[in-house]
PLY file of the C-alpha trace (Angstrom):
ply
format ascii 1.0
element vertex 127
property float x
property float y
property float z
element edge 126
property int vertex1
property int vertex2
end_header
-91.33 -31.98 46.30
-88.49 -34.22 46.79
-88.14 -33.30 50.55
-91.64 -34.08 50.93
-91.40 -37.48 49.56
-88.35 -38.28 51.87
-90.56 -37.02 54.94
-93.34 -39.14 53.88
-90.97 -42.11 53.66
-89.69 -41.65 57.17
-93.20 -41.43 58.51
-94.15 -44.70 56.91
-93.65 -48.25 58.35
-90.76 -48.75 55.87
-88.28 -47.03 58.35
-89.55 -49.08 61.48
-87.13 -51.90 60.94
-84.14 -49.59 60.80
-85.57 -47.63 63.75
-85.78 -50.91 65.77
-82.28 -52.25 64.95
-80.54 -48.74 65.41
-82.40 -48.58 68.85
-81.08 -52.01 69.76
-77.42 -51.12 68.69
-77.68 -47.81 70.70
-78.88 -49.59 73.73
-75.90 -51.95 73.41
-73.57 -49.18 72.82
-74.74 -46.90 75.64
-75.10 -49.83 77.93
-71.53 -50.72 77.59
-70.44 -47.07 77.61
-72.24 -46.20 80.98
-72.15 -49.37 82.83
-68.72 -50.58 82.32
-67.17 -47.57 80.56
-66.05 -49.55 77.58
-66.39 -48.05 73.95
-67.87 -50.75 71.90
-66.54 -50.26 68.31
-68.81 -53.05 67.05
-72.09 -51.38 68.49
-71.04 -48.11 67.05
-70.16 -49.55 63.62
-73.55 -51.36 63.54
-75.32 -47.96 64.44
-73.36 -46.12 61.71
-73.83 -48.72 59.09
-77.65 -49.07 59.83
-78.04 -45.23 59.92
-76.37 -44.88 56.56
-78.45 -47.64 54.99
-81.63 -45.98 56.43
-80.56 -42.74 54.71
-79.41 -44.07 51.36
-81.54 -46.84 50.85
-79.43 -49.26 48.73
-81.71 -52.00 47.61
-79.15 -54.87 47.44
-77.65 -53.91 50.68
-81.14 -53.64 52.30
-82.07 -57.11 51.07
-78.98 -58.72 52.40
-79.29 -56.73 55.61
-82.90 -58.16 55.82
-81.80 -61.75 55.26
-78.88 -61.36 57.81
-81.06 -59.82 60.36
-83.67 -62.47 59.95
-81.30 -65.32 60.24
-79.54 -63.78 63.35
-83.06 -63.23 64.97
-84.07 -66.72 64.35
-80.71 -68.08 65.98
-81.18 -65.70 68.79
-84.77 -67.22 69.43
-83.27 -70.74 69.36
-80.43 -69.61 71.76
-83.23 -68.33 74.29
-85.06 -71.54 74.04
-81.89 -73.36 74.73
-81.08 -71.21 77.80
-84.55 -71.69 79.08
-84.27 -75.47 78.76
-80.98 -75.19 80.95
-83.04 -73.99 84.05
-83.79 -76.94 86.35
-86.51 -75.00 88.17
-88.83 -72.64 86.38
-88.67 -69.56 88.55
-89.18 -65.64 87.88
-85.85 -65.43 86.39
-86.58 -68.17 83.90
-89.89 -66.62 83.06
-88.13 -63.36 82.45
-85.71 -64.75 80.21
-87.98 -66.53 78.09
-90.42 -63.41 77.85
-87.90 -60.85 77.18
-85.59 -62.93 75.00
-88.69 -64.22 72.81
-90.04 -60.75 72.49
-86.88 -59.14 71.33
-85.79 -62.06 68.93
-89.38 -62.42 67.33
-89.67 -58.75 66.82
-86.36 -58.66 65.28
-87.40 -61.65 63.20
-90.52 -59.70 62.03
-88.38 -56.51 61.36
-85.83 -58.65 59.31
-88.67 -60.04 57.25
-89.99 -56.46 56.72
-86.59 -55.35 55.46
-86.17 -58.41 53.05
-89.61 -58.25 51.62
-89.61 -54.37 51.14
-86.14 -54.46 49.39
-87.02 -57.47 47.39
-90.10 -55.68 46.09
-87.83 -52.91 44.99
-85.57 -55.26 43.21
-88.33 -56.79 41.43
-88.30 -56.30 37.66
-91.52 -54.78 36.47
-92.83 -55.36 32.97
0 1
1 2
2 3
3 4
4 5
5 6
6 7
7 8
8 9
9 10
10 11
11 12
12 13
13 14
14 15
15 16
16 17
17 18
18 19
19 20
20 21
21 22
22 23
23 24
24 25
25 26
26 27
27 28
28 29
29 30
30 31
31 32
32 33
33 34
34 35
35 36
36 37
37 38
38 39
39 40
40 41
41 42
42 43
43 44
44 45
45 46
46 47
47 48
48 49
49 50
50 51
51 52
52 53
53 54
54 55
55 56
56 57
57 58
58 59
59 60
60 61
61 62
62 63
63 64
64 65
65 66
66 67
67 68
68 69
69 70
70 71
71 72
72 73
73 74
74 75
75 76
76 77
77 78
78 79
79 80
80 81
81 82
82 83
83 84
84 85
85 86
86 87
87 88
88 89
89 90
90 91
91 92
92 93
93 94
94 95
95 96
96 97
97 98
98 99
99 100
100 101
101 102
102 103
103 104
104 105
105 106
106 107
107 108
108 109
109 110
110 111
111 112
112 113
113 114
114 115
115 116
116 117
117 118
118 119
119 120
120 121
121 122
122 123
123 124
124 125
125 126
C-alpha cells in the first residue's frame, strides 16, 4: 500500500513544482552541454538537489526551497522588466523578451509559492 501512496503523490499537483524546476535546470544543463560543449556543474547540482528533494520530501528543506525560488523568480521578473525598459524601440525582439521572460518568471513564482504553501502546511502543528 505504501507504493500506491507514493504513486498517487507523483500523480498529484504536489510534484508539479519540482517537475517544472527540474525541467528548467535540465534545459540549462543540456543547452550548455550541446550548444557550447560545456558541462555546467551548477545546473547539474541543481538538478540533483531538486531530484533528491522531490523523492525524499524533507519539509523544512522544501519550505526553504519554496521561499528561495519565489524570491529568485520575483527578482527574475523585475530583471525582465528592467531589460524591456532598455529597448529604445519596441520591436519583435522586445515583445519576445517580455513575453517569454514574464511567462517563465511568473510561472516560477507560482511554483515557488506552491512549494512554500505545501511544505508550510506539512510543518503546521495540528491540535
